[in-house]
mmCIF file of the C-alpha atoms, coordinates in Angstrom:
data_MODEL
# 
_entry.id   MODEL 
# 
loop_
_atom_site.group_PDB 
_atom_site.id 
_atom_site.type_symbol 
_atom_site.label_atom_id 
_atom_site.label_alt_id 
_atom_site.label_comp_id 
_atom_site.label_asym_id 
_atom_site.label_entity_id 
_atom_site.label_seq_id 
_atom_site.pdbx_PDB_ins_code 
_atom_site.Cartn_x 
_atom_site.Cartn_y 
_atom_site.Cartn_z 
_atom_site.occupancy 
_atom_site.B_iso_or_equiv 
_atom_site.pdbx_formal_charge 
_atom_site.auth_seq_id 
_atom_site.auth_comp_id 
_atom_site.auth_asym_id 
_atom_site.auth_atom_id 
_atom_site.pdbx_PDB_model_num 
ATOM 1  C CA . UNK A 1 1  ? -21.806 19.460  48.541  1.00 0.00 ? 1  UNK A CA 1 
ATOM 2  C CA . UNK A 1 2  ? -24.509 16.804  48.392  1.00 0.00 ? 2  UNK A CA 1 
ATOM 3  C CA . UNK A 1 3  ? -26.162 18.653  45.542  1.00 0.00 ? 3  UNK A CA 1 
ATOM 4  C CA . UNK A 1 4  ? -22.920 18.497  43.559  1.00 0.00 ? 4  UNK A CA 1 
ATOM 5  C CA . UNK A 1 5  ? -22.609 14.743  44.146  1.00 0.00 ? 5  UNK A CA 1 
ATOM 6  C CA . UNK A 1 6  ? -26.173 14.180  42.999  1.00 0.00 ? 6  UNK A CA 1 
ATOM 7  C CA . UNK A 1 7  ? -25.790 16.535  40.050  1.00 0.00 ? 7  UNK A CA 1 
ATOM 8  C CA . UNK A 1 8  ? -22.789 14.735  38.491  1.00 0.00 ? 8  UNK A CA 1 
ATOM 9  C CA . UNK A 1 9  ? -24.631 11.484  37.553  1.00 0.00 ? 9  UNK A CA 1 
ATOM 10 C CA . UNK A 1 10 ? -27.550 13.478  36.179  1.00 0.00 ? 10 UNK A CA 1 
ATOM 11 C CA . UNK A 1 11 ? -25.219 15.517  33.953  1.00 0.00 ? 11 UNK A CA 1 
ATOM 12 C CA . UNK A 1 12 ? -23.416 12.399  32.751  1.00 0.00 ? 12 UNK A CA 1 
ATOM 13 C CA . UNK A 1 13 ? -26.690 10.689  31.946  1.00 0.00 ? 13 UNK A CA 1 
ATOM 14 C CA . UNK A 1 14 ? -27.936 13.747  30.074  1.00 0.00 ? 14 UNK A CA 1 
ATOM 15 C CA . UNK A 1 15 ? -24.710 13.928  28.048  1.00 0.00 ? 15 UNK A CA 1 
ATOM 16 C CA . UNK A 1 16 ? -24.981 10.300  26.943  1.00 0.00 ? 16 UNK A CA 1 
ATOM 17 C CA . UNK A 1 17 ? -28.596 10.618  25.926  1.00 0.00 ? 17 UNK A CA 1 
ATOM 18 C CA . UNK A 1 18 ? -27.761 12.785  22.893  1.00 0.00 ? 18 UNK A CA 1 
ATOM 19 C CA . UNK A 1 19 ? -25.542 10.164  21.220  1.00 0.00 ? 19 UNK A CA 1 
ATOM 20 C CA . UNK A 1 20 ? -27.139 8.233   18.361  1.00 0.00 ? 20 UNK A CA 1 
ATOM 21 C CA . UNK A 1 21 ? -27.722 4.529   18.806  1.00 0.00 ? 21 UNK A CA 1 
ATOM 22 C CA . UNK A 1 22 ? -25.408 1.973   17.254  1.00 0.00 ? 22 UNK A CA 1 
ATOM 23 C CA . UNK A 1 23 ? -28.070 0.910   14.759  1.00 0.00 ? 23 UNK A CA 1 
ATOM 24 C CA . UNK A 1 24 ? -28.563 4.487   13.594  1.00 0.00 ? 24 UNK A CA 1 
ATOM 25 C CA . UNK A 1 25 ? -24.829 5.036   13.161  1.00 0.00 ? 25 UNK A CA 1 
ATOM 26 C CA . UNK A 1 26 ? -24.507 1.678   11.345  1.00 0.00 ? 26 UNK A CA 1 
ATOM 27 C CA . UNK A 1 27 ? -27.358 2.492   8.958   1.00 0.00 ? 27 UNK A CA 1 
ATOM 28 C CA . UNK A 1 28 ? -25.866 5.909   8.198   1.00 0.00 ? 28 UNK A CA 1 
ATOM 29 C CA . UNK A 1 29 ? -22.422 4.413   7.522   1.00 0.00 ? 29 UNK A CA 1 
ATOM 30 C CA . UNK A 1 30 ? -23.909 1.655   5.347   1.00 0.00 ? 30 UNK A CA 1 
ATOM 31 C CA . UNK A 1 31 ? -25.775 4.230   3.236   1.00 0.00 ? 31 UNK A CA 1 
ATOM 32 C CA . UNK A 1 32 ? -22.617 6.318   2.813   1.00 0.00 ? 32 UNK A CA 1 
ATOM 33 C CA . UNK A 1 33 ? -20.595 3.260   1.776   1.00 0.00 ? 33 UNK A CA 1 
ATOM 34 C CA . UNK A 1 34 ? -23.274 2.199   -0.698  1.00 0.00 ? 34 UNK A CA 1 
ATOM 35 C CA . UNK A 1 35 ? -23.370 5.682   -2.216  1.00 0.00 ? 35 UNK A CA 1 
ATOM 36 C CA . UNK A 1 36 ? -19.576 5.710   -2.568  1.00 0.00 ? 36 UNK A CA 1 
ATOM 37 C CA . UNK A 1 37 ? -19.616 2.264   -4.189  1.00 0.00 ? 37 UNK A CA 1 
ATOM 38 C CA . UNK A 1 38 ? -22.254 3.351   -6.706  1.00 0.00 ? 38 UNK A CA 1 
ATOM 39 C CA . UNK A 1 39 ? -20.247 6.472   -7.530  1.00 0.00 ? 39 UNK A CA 1 
ATOM 40 C CA . UNK A 1 40 ? -17.117 4.353   -8.051  1.00 0.00 ? 40 UNK A CA 1 
ATOM 41 C CA . UNK A 1 41 ? -19.017 1.919   -10.285 1.00 0.00 ? 41 UNK A CA 1 
ATOM 42 C CA . UNK A 1 42 ? -20.328 4.828   -12.348 1.00 0.00 ? 42 UNK A CA 1 
ATOM 43 C CA . UNK A 1 43 ? -16.814 6.273   -12.699 1.00 0.00 ? 43 UNK A CA 1 
ATOM 44 C CA . UNK A 1 44 ? -15.429 2.893   -13.756 1.00 0.00 ? 44 UNK A CA 1 
ATOM 45 C CA . UNK A 1 45 ? -18.192 2.379   -16.316 1.00 0.00 ? 45 UNK A CA 1 
ATOM 46 C CA . UNK A 1 46 ? -17.617 5.881   -17.658 1.00 0.00 ? 46 UNK A CA 1 
ATOM 47 C CA . UNK A 1 47 ? -13.868 5.367   -18.021 1.00 0.00 ? 47 UNK A CA 1 
ATOM 48 C CA . UNK A 1 48 ? -14.371 1.932   -19.588 1.00 0.00 ? 48 UNK A CA 1 
ATOM 49 C CA . UNK A 1 49 ? -16.745 3.419   -22.161 1.00 0.00 ? 49 UNK A CA 1 
ATOM 50 C CA . UNK A 1 50 ? -14.299 6.217   -22.931 1.00 0.00 ? 50 UNK A CA 1 
ATOM 51 C CA . UNK A 1 51 ? -11.432 3.743   -23.260 1.00 0.00 ? 51 UNK A CA 1 
ATOM 52 C CA . UNK A 1 52 ? -13.373 1.439   -25.584 1.00 0.00 ? 52 UNK A CA 1 
ATOM 53 C CA . UNK A 1 53 ? -14.316 4.356   -27.842 1.00 0.00 ? 53 UNK A CA 1 
ATOM 54 C CA . UNK A 1 54 ? -10.693 5.419   -28.175 1.00 0.00 ? 54 UNK A CA 1 
ATOM 55 C CA . UNK A 1 55 ? -9.285  1.972   -28.920 1.00 0.00 ? 55 UNK A CA 1 
ATOM 56 C CA . UNK A 1 56 ? -8.860  0.607   -32.408 1.00 0.00 ? 56 UNK A CA 1 
ATOM 57 C CA . UNK A 1 57 ? -9.101  -3.093  -33.170 1.00 0.00 ? 57 UNK A CA 1 
ATOM 58 C CA . UNK A 1 58 ? -5.840  -4.831  -32.435 1.00 0.00 ? 58 UNK A CA 1 
ATOM 59 C CA . UNK A 1 59 ? -3.778  -5.739  -35.493 1.00 0.00 ? 59 UNK A CA 1 
ATOM 60 C CA . UNK A 1 60 ? -2.859  -9.355  -35.975 1.00 0.00 ? 60 UNK A CA 1 
ATOM 61 C CA . UNK A 1 61 ? 0.730   -10.003 -34.966 1.00 0.00 ? 61 UNK A CA 1 
ATOM 62 C CA . UNK A 1 62 ? 3.024   -10.735 -37.868 1.00 0.00 ? 62 UNK A CA 1 
ATOM 63 C CA . UNK A 1 63 ? 4.387   -14.165 -37.155 1.00 0.00 ? 63 UNK A CA 1 
ATOM 64 C CA . UNK A 1 64 ? 6.544   -16.105 -39.497 1.00 0.00 ? 64 UNK A CA 1 
ATOM 65 C CA . UNK A 1 65 ? 4.924   -19.212 -40.985 1.00 0.00 ? 65 UNK A CA 1 
ATOM 66 C CA . UNK A 1 66 ? 5.645   -22.344 -38.993 1.00 0.00 ? 66 UNK A CA 1 
ATOM 67 C CA . UNK A 1 67 ? 8.739   -24.248 -39.959 1.00 0.00 ? 67 UNK A CA 1 
ATOM 68 C CA . UNK A 1 68 ? 8.307   -27.457 -41.906 1.00 0.00 ? 68 UNK A CA 1 
ATOM 69 C CA . UNK A 1 69 ? 11.245  -28.920 -40.034 1.00 0.00 ? 69 UNK A CA 1 
ATOM 70 C CA . UNK A 1 70 ? 13.412  -29.323 -43.136 1.00 0.00 ? 70 UNK A CA 1 
# 
C-alpha cells in the first residue's frame, strides 16, 4: 500500500514533464498566426490584382449643366 502512495506522485510528475512550456507553445502559436496572416495578405493582393485587371475606367456621370437660375 505504501508503494502505491509513493508511486502516485511520481507518475503525476512524470506525466506533467512531457508537456511543452508556455513559451514554446506561445512561439508555435505566434508562428502559425504569422503564417496565416501572410497567406491572407497574399490572397488579398492576388484578388486585388485580378479585380483591377478586370475593371474598366469609370465613365463620367452624365450630369445636366448647372442651372443659371433664370
